[in-house]
ZAGULO-257824 format. One record per residue (C-alpha): residue in one letter; y, x, z. Coordinates in pm, whole numbers, padded with zeros to 5 digits, always signed. Layout:
BEGIN
aYXZ...
***
This chain:
BEGIN
m+09916+05408+03894e+09930+05321+04263p+09668+05054+04352p+09774+04761+04575f+09538+04885+04850p+09371+05218+04937v+09084+05307+04703e+08844+05581+04809v+08562+05730+04600i+08270+05853+04810v+07910+05972+04765t+07676+05834+05032p+07318+05703+05057r+07422+05412+05283f+07352+05159+05006d+07127+05345+04762v+06846+05392+05014f+06822+05012+05048y+06857+04952+04675a+06581+05205+04610l+06355+05022+04857h+06426+04698+04673a+06325+04850+04340l+06017+05006+04498t+05885+04688+04663s+05980+04435+04395e+05733+04322+04130a+06013+04235+03890p+06071+04464+03589t+06316+04743+03664p+06496+05005+03451l+06384+05253+03718g+06016+05227+03623a+05951+05601+03588w+06105+05678+03929k+05923+05384+04091e+05583+05500+03966r+05619+05843+04122a+05785+05716+04442s+05502+05464+04496r+05239+05738+04483r+05398+05945+04757l+05440+05666+05017p+05242+05723+05337r+04954+05497+05440g+05069+05187+05625f+05419+05198+05477a+05389+04861+05301s+05295+04668+05615g+05582+04822+05813a+05827+04753+05531k+05727+04385+05518r+05805+04341+05887v+06164+04442+05811a+06203+04294+05462p+05927+04038+05398i+06050+03994+05041p+06233+04264+04839i+06566+04079+04823f+06602+04137+05199w+06664+04510+05148p+07022+04486+05013l+07092+04233+05290v+06961+04468+05560a+07218+04722+05437d+07474+04494+05603a+07349+04616+05940l+07589+04908+05891q+07898+04697+05829g+08190+04785+06051t+08102+05156+06040r+08291+05427+05854g+08250+05443+05477s+08085+05777+05402m+07768+05849+05600t+07476+06088+05569f+07125+05951+05615d+07094+06099+05962e+07429+05945+06056m+07300+05610+05933l+06995+05625+06159s+07199+05753+06452t+07445+05465+06410l+07165+05208+06396q+07001+05360+06703s+07320+05354+06912m+07440+05014+06791e+07430+04727+07038v+07134+04507+06945g+07361+04203+06946e+07587+04363+06687l+07294+04461+06466r+07155+04108+06488a+07491+03955+06396n+07539+04197+06105v+07200+04128+05946l+07229+03752+05999g+07575+03763+05840g+07422+03914+05526i+07158+03640+05502f+07356+03335+05613h+07691+03336+05436d+07810+03043+05648r+07974+03192+05959p+07928+02879+06178t+07553+02906+06114v+07546+03266+06236d+07744+03173+06547a+07515+02878+06618l+07204+03096+06592l+07351+03372+06809s+07461+03125+07078r+07127+02940+07051e+07315+02621+06981k+07071+02576+06693t+06719+02706+06638l+06612+02883+06322r+06396+02583+06236q+06691+02345+06267v+06902+02558+06035l+06631+02604+05774t+06532+02236+05764d+06891+02110+05736e+06902+01952+05390k+07284+01960+05390h+07317+02328+05480p+07576+02499+05251d+07345+02798+05198a+07040+02587+05102a+07005+02733+04750i+07038+03096+04853l+06803+03050+05150t+06539+02929+04905h+06599+03249+04707f+06542+03448+05028g+06206+03276+05090l+06333+03089+05397r+06325+02742+05241p+06129+02523+05234y+06068+02603+05599s+05719+02726+05680a+05643+02834+06036g+05456+03164+06033s+05571+03273+05687a+05664+03638+05654a+06033+03560+05602v+06053+03323+05900d+05862+03570+06120a+06106+03850+06033m+06407+03633+06117s+06241+03515+06440t+06185+03875+06546l+06545+03962+06466l+06667+03669+06679s+06434+03702+06977e+06347+04073+06975p+06631+04259+06798a+06534+04591+06959s+06185+04562+06809y+06331+04476+06468r+06564+04776+06489g+06273+05004+06576d+06080+04884+06272l+06387+04927+06050i+06457+05282+06163g+06089+05374+06135v+06059+05247+05778l+06380+05419+05667r+06267+05749+05821k+05925+05734+05655f+06078+05652+05319w+06329+05935+05348d+06071+06191+05461s+05813+06089+05199g+06034+06210+04916f+06359+06015+04895q+06543+06296+05070a+06443+06533+04789d+06544+06268+04535w+06884+06228+04695e+06946+06601+04707s+06851+06629+04339l+07095+06349+04254d+07385+06512+04436t+07527+06695+04134t+07503+06390+03906l+07662+06156+04159s+07935+06406+04252r+08029+06440+03884a+08037+06063+03853a+08260+06045+04160a+08502+06293+04003r+08519+06086+03685i+08581+05766+03880s+08853+05935+04087s+09024+06053+03771r+09017+05700+03632v+09160+05555+03955d+09447+05806+03936k+09532+05712+03578d+09468+05340+03547s+09550+05015+03723i+09293+04867+03959a+09235+04590+03704g+09161+04850+03436v+08928+05040+03667a+08738+04721+03752a+08695+04639+03381e+08587+04988+03278l+08341+05031+03564r+08208+04679+03505l+08265+04578+03865p+08137+04225+03943v+08492+04117+04026g+08828+04105+03856f+09173+04192+03986d+09457+03962+03889e+09765+04183+03914e+10007+03895+03872s+09875+03694+04166g+09760+04001+04359a+09410+03859+04410l+09052+03969+04368r+08836+03708+04197t+08456+03700+04201k+08236+03542+03935s+08157+03260+04178g+08527+03174+04207v+08594+03327+04549t+08938+03489+04579v+09060+03755+04821d+09429+03827+04872a+09489+04196+04793r+09723+04213+05094k+09422+04145+05318i+09217+04432+05177e+09222+04727+05413r+09023+04964+05190c+08808+04961+04877y+08524+05210+04838l+08383+05304+04496i+08041+05468+04528p+07843+05620+04238s+07492+05475+04260a+07162+05574+04100f+06977+05259+04214n+07215+04959+04207t+07068+04808+03890r+07175+04458+04000r+07537+04566+04057w+07546+04432+04412w+07858+04478+04620a+07969+04406+04976k+08270+04240+05138y+08300+04287+05512e+08555+04086+05705p+08527+04123+06084p+08694+03851+06292s+09071+03905+06325s+09056+04203+06088r+09121+04290+05726v+08864+04305+05446t+08672+04618+05348l+08509+04627+05002y+08219+04842+04883f+08134+04871+04513p+07827+05088+04441v+07879+05171+04070w+07552+05207+03884a+07537+05533+03689g+07246+05421+03469a+06869+05468+03490e+06853+05819+03343a+06937+06009+03662a+06675+05840+03883n+06403+05830+03616a+06445+06202+03553l+06331+06254+03911s+05983+06135+03809r+05928+06468+03636d+05794+06760+03834p+06077+07010+03909a+05868+07299+03772e+05816+07108+03447i+06188+07040+03417a+06276+07405+03475k+06016+07519+03221a+06135+07266+02963d+06496+07363+03013r+06408+07726+02938s+06215+07637+02625p+06418+07657+02301s+06191+07393+02148s+06297+07144+02418r+06661+07152+02312p+06763+06884+02063k+06828+07013+01712i+07180+06900+01633n+07433+06948+01358a+07734+07095+01537e+07967+07019+01248a+07863+06652+01249v+07917+06625+01625f+08263+06786+01610r+08356+06564+01317a+08240+06251+01502l+08434+06341+01815g+08741+06450+01620d+08857+06091+01586t+09057+05976+01891t+08894+05632+01903r+08545+05778+01884y+08632+06030+02155a+08753+05740+02373i+08428+05555+02307a+08228+05866+02401s+08428+05900+02722i+08350+05541+02822l+07980+05569+02736a+07949+05892+02934r+08042+05700+03248n+07864+05366+03209p+07624+05205+02960t+07842+04961+02765s+07790+04706+02488s+07982+04709+02160a+08154+04384+02261e+08275+04543+02585l+08402+04848+02397s+08601+04617+02171r+08757+04447+02473i+08829+04767+02669l+08985+04952+02374k+09146+04641+02220v+08988+04727+01884s+08816+04481+01648k+08437+04454+01660p+08390+04573+01297t+08595+04885+01378i+08383+04950+01688t+08068+04908+01478h+08201+05165+01228h+08275+05420+01501v+07945+05363+01683h+07763+05418+01355a+07939+05755+01313l+07857+05861+01670r+07496+05750+01630g+07465+05948+01308a+07569+06262+01495g+07302+06200+01760l+07559+06109+02026i+07441+05755+02104t+07137+05622+02289e+07062+05251+02326e+06888+05042+02590a+06821+04670+02565g+06934+04459+02858g+07115+04138+02944g+07078+03996+02592s+07263+04282+02422s+07213+04652+02359r+07389+04885+02597l+07510+05212+02453s+07523+05545+02636l+07640+05892+02544n+07348+06123+02472r+07398+06394+02734d+07131+06619+02578t+07328+06635+02253v+07653+06722+02430e+07484+06990+02642a+07320+07142+02334l+07644+07145+02135s+07771+07479+02261n+07456+07671+02163a+07440+07495+01825a+07805+07580+01753v+07751+07946+01846r+07443+07959+01623d+07624+07805+01324l+07960+07982+01357f+07833+08331+01435s+07529+08331+01211s+07522+08611+00953t+07303+08409+00718g+07306+08061+00568e+07555+07875+00355l+07907+07835+00491p+08019+07469+00508l+08362+07540+00356l+08477+07192+00262t+08825+07088+00372t+08911+06737+00482r+09115+06691+00162h+08820+06783-00057r+08579+06564+00142s+08786+06256+00071g+08867+06355-00283s+08682+06546-00547q+08426+06712-00316k+08494+07031-00510k+08364+07345-00346i+08607+07626-00268
***
């Protein structure tokens, strides 16, 4: 189904590198705990102090990603640094300020020096007062880490840019490059699945299935955010969908340059499994993968039987792409909750379901290990020359259970 605006699925680190830095520097609980533990150990000495000059509190990292707004969608890491290095310091300053201060007149007033940072941050009637408190900028405190970072950005943008590029380079070289290369296959597969969904479904259906933090009203032709903001689809120049291993908060970006159309970026979180698997030593993973004892022991017949039902196969397809609650499955598939519970029970009994608590409800995922082990288990069962043959037909299962 043709979407009302161009939708492009890309794989790029342009957001994930900042989201990973947020997870790494935040003290809040994160689903990426295993990855964070290993990544923290490999950071070079002095990294923390340099990182705080750029992002004095962790929430600054996803905002600093806005420095790259106005650039092309898909970028390699080296292209990101090259773009930041060649960018006019005034443009970089405006981009980062635009991510922090959502009120455009405020950004213009700071850039033109019509208002000082202190005047903006002490204005009790400022429309961004609540969010500035969240960013550590209110109540105003001269000399605080957050105020110092913003002061440097305003008065010495070249110095701020140098710190930003230096921190990103150290983080990349200390191990994130290897992480990203290891994630390439997983994220590329996710991109292929998202592309297939975009080709088959409406943009509203895609948004619902991928759990995007916005909805598309096809009747009015508008995008609606949870905060009530609407964007006319006719003003959207392009929408990027980006498989992400680190966007646990499901952040997204809307860039609207003056006198231009809107560009949307939706990094779609692929779940914690991919990033946390990186915490294991590659040699250990390779050794475990070769070990027969490491493969899950599954009942191939039970798995085939569970997936033989069209609704359960649809559920498995959804869970393979994104962790989803039973309530969401009911809504997506337009099936009653008791029916979903019945099918989830059957999939769980075959070892096809894993669960993770979060957001007040359990989120279900498809157990990839079971699916990957299915082929070997089926070969073992079907071609074995010993053992009892499971020769019960469907008719006999539901009836007398009489053996043939």
